FIKOLZA-1660 file (N, C-alpha, C; in steps of 0.1 Angstrom, whole numbers, plus 5000, padded with zeros to 4 digits):
% residues 95
   i   px   py   pz ch aa at
   1 4903 4883 5052  A  M  N
   1 4904 4900 5048  A  M CA
   1 4894 4900 5037  A  M  C
   2 4885 4911 5038  A  K  N
   2 4875 4912 5026  A  K CA
   2 4882 4926 5022  A  K  C
   3 4881 4923 5004  A  Y  N
   3 4887 4935 4995  A  Y CA
   3 4877 4940 4991  A  Y  C
   4 4874 4955 4987  A  Q  N
   4 4861 4961 4982  A  Q CA
   4 4869 4969 4968  A  Q  C
   5 4862 4972 4957  A  T  N
   5 4866 4981 4949  A  T CA
   5 4864 4993 4947  A  T  C
   6 4859 5001 4959  A  A  N
   6 4859 5014 4958  A  A CA
   6 4873 5019 4956  A  A  C
   7 4870 5032 4953  A  R  N
   7 4887 5041 4951  A  R CA
   7 4892 5038 4963  A  R  C
   8 4883 5042 4979  A  N  N
   8 4895 5041 4990  A  N CA
   8 4886 5029 4999  A  N  C
   9 4897 5019 5006  A  V  N
   9 4892 5009 5011  A  V CA
   9 4899 5012 5024  A  V  C
  10 4895 5004 5037  A  K  N
  10 4904 5003 5047  A  K CA
  10 4908 4989 5048  A  K  C
  11 4921 4987 5048  A  I  N
  11 4925 4972 5046  A  I CA
  11 4938 4974 5058  A  I  C
  12 4941 4964 5065  A  P  N
  12 4930 4957 5072  A  P CA
  12 4923 4968 5082  A  P  C
  13 4910 4962 5087  A  T  N
  13 4904 4972 5095  A  T CA
  13 4912 4976 5107  A  T  C
  14 4922 4964 5111  A  S  N
  14 4931 4967 5123  A  S CA
  14 4944 4962 5118  A  S  C
  15 4954 4967 5124  A  I  N
  15 4966 4962 5119  A  I CA
  15 4971 4953 5131  A  I  C
  16 4975 4941 5128  A  K  N
  16 4979 4935 5134  A  K CA
  16 4989 4935 5145  A  K  C
  17 4997 4943 5140  A  Y  N
  17 5008 4948 5148  A  Y CA
  17 5013 4962 5147  A  Y  C
  18 5004 4971 5155  A  P  N
  18 5007 4984 5155  A  P CA
  18 5019 4990 5154  A  P  C
  19 5023 4997 5147  A  T  N
  19 5031 5006 5144  A  T CA
  19 5032 5022 5144  A  T  C
  20 5046 5025 5153  A  R  N
  20 5045 5038 5160  A  R CA
  20 5052 5045 5144  A  R  C
  21 5044 5058 5139  A  L  N
  21 5048 5067 5128  A  L CA
  21 5058 5075 5132  A  L  C
  22 5065 5079 5122  A  A  N
  22 5076 5089 5127  A  A CA
  22 5070 5101 5132  A  A  C
  23 5059 5103 5132  A  T  N
  23 5053 5116 5139  A  T CA
  23 5048 5113 5152  A  T  C
  24 5049 5101 5158  A  G  N
  24 5048 5096 5169  A  G CA
  24 5034 5092 5173  A  G  C
  25 5028 5093 5161  A  K  N
  25 5011 5084 5162  A  K CA
  25 5013 5071 5162  A  K  C
  26 5006 5062 5169  A  M  N
  26 5005 5048 5167  A  M CA
  26 4993 5043 5157  A  M  C
  27 5001 5036 5147  A  L  N
  27 4988 5032 5135  A  L CA
  27 4985 5017 5140  A  L  C
  28 4969 5022 5138  A  T  N
  28 4963 5006 5140  A  T CA
  28 4956 5005 5132  A  T  C
  29 4953 5016 5123  A  E  N
  29 4944 5011 5111  A  E CA
  29 4947 5022 5097  A  E  C
  30 4945 5011 5087  A  L  N
  30 4952 5017 5074  A  L CA
  30 4942 5020 5065  A  L  C
  31 4943 5030 5059  A  T  N
  31 4933 5033 5047  A  T CA
  31 4945 5034 5034  A  T  C
  32 4937 5026 5025  A  V  N
  32 4944 5026 5011  A  V CA
  32 4937 5027 4999  A  V  C
  33 4941 5036 4992  A  R  N
  33 4932 5033 4979  A  R CA
  33 4937 5032 4966  A  R  C
  34 4929 5027 4956  A  R  N
  34 4934 5017 4947  A  R CA
  34 4947 5026 4939  A  R  C
  35 4955 5024 4933  A  P  N
  35 4967 5029 4926  A  P CA
  35 4961 5031 4913  A  P  C
  36 4967 5043 4908  A  K  N
  36 4964 5050 4895  A  K CA
  36 4976 5050 4884  A  K  C
  37 4972 5051 4875  A  V  N
  37 4984 5054 4863  A  V CA
  37 4998 5061 4867  A  V  C
  38 4992 5074 4875  A  G  N
  38 5001 5084 4880  A  G CA
  38 5011 5075 4891  A  G  C
  39 5006 5068 4896  A  D  N
  39 5017 5061 4907  A  D CA
  39 5023 5054 4903  A  D  C
  40 5022 5045 4891  A  I  N
  40 5031 5040 4884  A  I CA
  40 5042 5047 4877  A  I  C
  41 5037 5058 4874  A  R  N
  41 5047 5067 4862  A  R CA
  41 5057 5074 4874  A  R  C
  42 5049 5076 4886  A  A  N
  42 5060 5083 4894  A  A CA
  42 5071 5074 4900  A  A  C
  43 5068 5062 4900  A  V  N
  43 5077 5052 4907  A  V CA
  43 5085 5047 4899  A  V  C
  44 5082 5046 4885  A  S  N
  44 5090 5041 4876  A  S CA
  44 5104 5045 4870  A  S  C
  45 5106 5056 4877  A  G  N
  45 5121 5059 4870  A  G CA
  45 5131 5056 4883  A  G  C
  46 5126 5050 4897  A  L  N
  46 5133 5043 4903  A  L CA
  46 5141 5030 4900  A  L  C
  47 5153 5030 4904  A  N  N
  47 5161 5016 4901  A  N CA
  47 5158 5002 4902  A  N  C
  48 5154 5001 4914  A  T  N
  48 5151 4990 4915  A  T CA
  48 5134 4985 4920  A  T  C
  49 5132 4972 4924  A  E  N
  49 5121 4970 4925  A  E CA
  49 5118 4970 4941  A  E  C
  50 5131 4971 4947  A  A  N
  50 5132 4972 4962  A  A CA
  50 5129 4986 4966  A  A  C
  51 5130 4994 4961  A  E  N
  51 5128 5007 4959  A  E CA
  51 5117 5013 4952  A  E  C
  52 5111 5010 4942  A  Q  N
  52 5096 5011 4936  A  Q CA
  52 5087 5005 4944  A  Q  C
  53 5087 4995 4951  A  E  N
  53 5074 4989 4959  A  E CA
  53 5072 4997 4970  A  E  C
  54 5082 4999 4979  A  P  N
  54 5078 5011 4990  A  P CA
  54 5075 5022 4987  A  P  C
  55 5079 5028 4976  A  A  N
  55 5074 5042 4971  A  A CA
  55 5061 5040 4966  A  A  C
  56 5055 5029 4958  A  M  N
  56 5040 5028 4956  A  M CA
  56 5034 5028 4967  A  M  C
  57 5037 5015 4977  A  M  N
  57 5029 5016 4988  A  M CA
  57 5026 5030 4996  A  M  C
  58 5036 5037 4996  A  A  N
  58 5039 5050 5006  A  A CA
  58 5026 5060 4999  A  A  C
  59 5025 5060 4983  A  R  N
  59 5016 5066 4975  A  R CA
  59 5001 5061 4981  A  R  C
  60 4998 5050 4977  A  I  N
  60 4986 5045 4979  A  I CA
  60 4982 5047 4993  A  I  C
  61 4991 5048 5003  A  T  N
  61 4987 5049 5017  A  T CA
  61 4990 5064 5023  A  T  C
  62 4996 5072 5016  A  G  N
  62 4995 5085 5021  A  G CA
  62 5009 5081 5034  A  G  C
  63 5014 5070 5036  A  L  N
  63 5027 5072 5045  A  L CA
  63 5040 5075 5039  A  L  C
  64 5052 5078 5047  A  V  N
  64 5063 5078 5039  A  V CA
  64 5068 5063 5041  A  V  C
  65 5078 5061 5032  A  P  N
  65 5084 5051 5031  A  P CA
  65 5092 5047 5044  A  P  C
  66 5096 5053 5051  A  E  N
  66 5102 5053 5064  A  E CA
  66 5095 5044 5073  A  E  C
  67 5081 5047 5072  A  D  N
  67 5070 5043 5080  A  D CA
  67 5067 5031 5079  A  D  C
  68 5069 5029 5064  A  L  N
  68 5067 5016 5061  A  L CA
  68 5079 5003 5065  A  L  C
  69 5090 5009 5065  A  D  N
  69 5100 5001 5066  A  D CA
  69 5099 4996 5082  A  D  C
  70 5091 5001 5092  A  E  N
  70 5088 4997 5107  A  E CA
  70 5076 4987 5106  A  E  C
  71 5067 4985 5095  A  F  N
  71 5060 4977 5094  A  F CA
  71 5062 4962 5100  A  F  C
  72 5054 4952 5107  A  D  N
  72 5057 4939 5107  A  D CA
  72 5056 4933 5093  A  D  C
  73 5060 4923 5088  A  M  N
  73 5058 4918 5075  A  M CA
  73 5044 4912 5073  A  M  C
  74 5036 4909 5084  A  V  N
  74 5024 4903 5083  A  V CA
  74 5015 4915 5079  A  V  C
  75 5016 4925 5083  A  D  N
  75 5008 4937 5076  A  D CA
  75 5012 4941 5064  A  D  C
  76 5026 4939 5059  A  Y  N
  76 5032 4944 5051  A  Y CA
  76 5027 4935 5037  A  Y  C
  77 5024 4926 5042  A  K  N
  77 5021 4913 5034  A  K CA
  77 5007 4913 5026  A  K  C
  78 4997 4920 5038  A  A  N
  78 4984 4924 5032  A  A CA
  78 4984 4936 5025  A  A  C
  79 4992 4945 5027  A  L  N
  79 4993 4956 5016  A  L CA
  79 4997 4953 5006  A  L  C
  80 5006 4943 5004  A  Q  N
  80 5011 4938 4988  A  Q CA
  80 5000 4928 4982  A  Q  C
  81 4992 4922 4990  A  D  N
  81 4981 4915 4987  A  D CA
  81 4968 4926 4980  A  D  C
  82 4967 4934 4987  A  F  N
  82 4959 4947 4982  A  F CA
  82 4963 4950 4968  A  F  C
  83 4977 4953 4967  A  F  N
  83 4980 4959 4954  A  F CA
  83 4981 4949 4944  A  F  C
  84 4983 4938 4947  A  S  N
  84 4985 4927 4940  A  S CA
  84 4968 4923 4932  A  S  C
  85 4959 4925 4940  A  R  N
  85 4946 4924 4937  A  R CA
  85 4942 4935 4930  A  R  C
  86 4945 4946 4935  A  S  N
  86 4942 4960 4926  A  S CA
  86 4946 4960 4912  A  S  C
  87 4959 4956 4911  A  S  N
  87 4967 4956 4899  A  S CA
  87 4959 4943 4885  A  S  C
  88 4956 4931 4895  A  A  N
  88 4948 4919 4887  A  A CA
  88 4937 4924 4882  A  A  C
  89 4927 4931 4890  A  V  N
  89 4917 4936 4882  A  V CA
  89 4918 4943 4873  A  V  C
  90 4924 4956 4872  A  T  N
  90 4931 4966 4862  A  T CA
  90 4935 4955 4850  A  T  C
  91 4944 4947 4852  A  N  N
  91 4947 4941 4840  A  N CA
  91 4938 4930 4834  A  N  C
  92 4930 4929 4841  A  R  N
  92 4916 4919 4836  A  R CA
  92 4911 4928 4828  A  R  C
  93 4906 4940 4832  A  V  N
  93 4896 4950 4825  A  V CA
  93 4902 4955 4813  A  V  C
  94 4916 4959 4811  A  S  N
  94 4923 4964 4801  A  S CA
  94 4928 4953 4790  A  S  C
  95 4920 4940 4791  A  R  N
  95 4926 4934 4778  A  R CA
  95 4916 4932 4768  A  R  C
% end
């Protein structure tokens, strides 16, 4: 999987295990944007990491947490990897 540094990137180009969204639409491709400071602030008030992470993933994908609940773990792991890489680049730049 190739990662880009543009503000909006598609990752993965196709989802391994398509997911039916609450809207009834079948999700076969995911658009993800790089996280912003405002995203961190928005989820920081949630009590646990189990609440914060899906809320953050929902913000950067435009999906709702309930849609993410239906993701196969392979696809969710790819999303986590994207987020980790985005954060790592931010941490290296800010030092």
